[in-house]
C-alpha positions in Angstrom: 0.0 0.0 0.0 1.2 3.4 -0.9 -0.1 6.1 1.4 -0.4 9.8 0.5 1.6 12.1 2.7 3.0 15.6 2.8 6.3 14.2 1.3 4.5 13.8 -2.0 2.8 17.3 -2.0 3.9 19.7 -4.7 1.6 22.4 -3.3 -0.2 22.7 -6.6 -3.8 21.8 -5.9 -4.7 20.1 -9.2 -1.5 18.1 -9.2 -1.7 17.0 -5.6 -5.4 16.0 -5.8 -4.7 13.9 -9.0 -1.6 12.3 -7.4 -3.7 11.3 -4.4 -6.3 9.8 -6.9 -3.5 7.8 -8.5 -2.6 6.4 -5.1 -6.2 5.4 -4.5 -6.3 3.5 -7.8 -2.9 1.9 -7.2 -4.1 0.7 -3.8 -7.3 -0.6 -5.4 -5.2 -2.7 -7.8 -3.1 -4.0 -4.8 -6.3 -4.8 -3.0 -7.4 -7.0 -5.9 -4.6 -9.4 -4.9 -5.0 -9.1 -1.1 -7.9 -11.6 -1.2 -6.2 -14.2 -3.4 -6.1 -14.4 -7.2 -8.7 -12.2 -8.7 -10.1 -12.7 -12.2 -8.1 -11.3 -15.1 -11.1 -9.2 -16.0 -11.0 -7.5 -12.6 -7.3 -6.8 -12.9 -7.5 -5.6 -16.5 -10.4 -3.3 -15.6 -8.5 -1.8 -12.7 -5.3 -1.4 -14.7 -7.3 0.3 -17.5 -8.9 2.6 -14.9 -5.4 3.5 -13.6 -4.1 4.0 -17.2 -7.0 6.3 -18.1 -6.6 8.3 -14.9 -2.8 8.6 -15.4 -3.3 9.7 -19.0 -5.8 12.4 -18.0 -3.5 13.5 -15.1 -0.5 13.8 -17.5 -2.6 15.7 -20.0 -3.7 18.2 -17.3 -0.2 18.5 -15.8 1.4 19.2 -19.2 -1.3 21.8 -20.1 -0.6 23.5 -16.8 3.1 23.5 -17.4 2.6 25.1 -20.9 0.1 27.6 -19.5 2.6 28.7 -16.8 5.5 28.8 -19.4 7.8 26.2 -18.0 11.1 25.9 -19.8 10.8 23.8 -23.0 13.8 21.6 -22.1 12.2 20.6 -18.8 8.8 20.1 -20.5 10.3 17.7 -23.1 11.9 15.6 -20.3 8.7 15.6 -18.3 6.6 14.7 -21.3 9.0 11.9 -22.2 8.6 10.4 -18.7 4.8 10.6 -18.9 4.9 8.9 -22.3 7.2 6.2 -21.1 4.9 5.4 -18.2 1.8 5.2 -20.4 3.7 3.0 -22.8 4.9 0.6 -20.1 1.6 0.5 -18.2 -0.4 -0.1 -21.4 1.7 -3.2 -22.1 1.6 -4.8 -18.7 0.0 -8.1 -18.9 -1.2 -10.4 -16.0 0.8 -13.4 -17.3 3.8 -11.9 -18.9 6.3 -14.4 -17.6 5.9 -18.1 -17.9 8.1 -18.7 -14.8 5.7 -16.7 -12.6 2.3 -17.4 -11.3 -0.5 -14.7 -11.5 0.2 -13.5 -8.0 4.0 -13.0 -8.7 3.2 -11.1 -11.9 0.6 -9.0 -10.1 3.1 -8.2 -7.3 5.6 -7.1 -10.0 3.0 -4.9 -11.7 2.0 -3.2 -8.4 5.7 -2.8 -7.5 6.5 -1.2 -10.8 3.7 1.3 -10.6 4.5 2.1 -7.0 8.2 2.6 -7.7 7.5 4.7 -10.8 5.0 7.0 -9.0 7.4 7.5 -6.0 10.3 8.2 -8.3 8.3 10.6 -10.5 6.4 12.5 -7.9 9.3 12.9 -5.5 11.7 13.6 -8.4 10.5 15.3 -11.5 7.2 16.6 -10.2 8.9 18.3 -7.2 11.4 19.9 -9.6 8.5 21.0 -11.8 6.8 22.6 -8.8 10.0 24.4 -7.7 10.4 25.8 -11.3 6.8 27.0 -11.4 7.2 28.7 -8.0 10.4 30.5 -9.3 8.5 31.6 -12.5 5.7 32.9 -10.3 8.3 34.9 -8.4 9.5 36.6 -11.6 12.3 34.3 -12.9 12.4 33.6 -16.6 11.5 30.0 -17.5 15.1 29.3 -18.5 16.5 30.8 -15.3 14.0 28.8 -13.2 15.1 25.6 -15.1 18.8 26.3 -14.5 18.2 27.2 -10.8 16.0 24.2 -10.1 17.4 21.3 -12.2 17.6 19.5 -8.9 16.4 20.2 -5.4 17.7 19.4 -2.0 15.7 16.7 -0.2 15.8 15.3 3.3 17.4 11.9 3.9 14.1 10.1 4.1 12.9 11.4 0.8 16.2 10.7 -0.9 16.0 7.1 0.4 12.5 6.7 -1.0 13.7 7.9 -4.4 16.7 5.6 -4.3 14.6 2.6 -3.3 12.2 3.4 -6.1 15.0 3.7 -8.7 16.7 0.4 -7.5 13.3 -1.4 -7.6 12.7 -0.1 -11.2 16.3 -1.2 -12.2 15.8 -4.7 -10.7 12.5 -5.0 -12.6 14.1 -4.0 -15.8 17.0 -6.3 -15.3 14.7 -9.2 -14.6 12.6 -8.4 -17.7 15.8 -8.4 -19.8 16.8 -11.7 -18.3 13.4 -13.2 -19.3 13.6 -11.8 -22.8 17.1 -13.1 -23.3 16.0 -16.6 -22.2 13.1 -16.5 -24.6 15.3 -15.3 -27.4 17.8 -18.2 -26.6 14.9 -20.7 -26.6 13.7 -19.4 -30.0 17.2 -19.6 -31.5 17.5 -23.2 -30.2 14.2 -24.1 -31.9 15.2 -22.8 -35.3 
């Protein structure tokens, strides 16, 4: 379970309320598996709901960044992260690995989404919020970008981000291992 807390707040009302909504949907997905193995339909429906909500949130957040004239370099990076998440989430399947049972796969899906949201909200979205505050205080978008490419975080927040990045890296490494094994099996069958 991922709980909303002040650590995740950007102090931008729209963004924070939508992030909290993403947490609710993620926890709804996790709850699907707390009672055992749910139907694939239930999981797919919840994943689709999460995907639709994330897509709407990203659209709203990007429109807000453009409206508030955020630096184009930062916008491009932020937009790329959003697109990457939508791509990855839209391709998640309940039974993507023959070596896993449905529960293992579901746990991996929930872990991926949790790690990505923690990394993105505590990282890129906090940097976005700092840049927008700087622009509101009179800085040019470019100066706000240069001054706020990174922000100082407390040790607990830094640890959360590092754990999320490591978890995403482990997941990617495991996915590559599975793909390499499948490729080797295909080559052996030719």
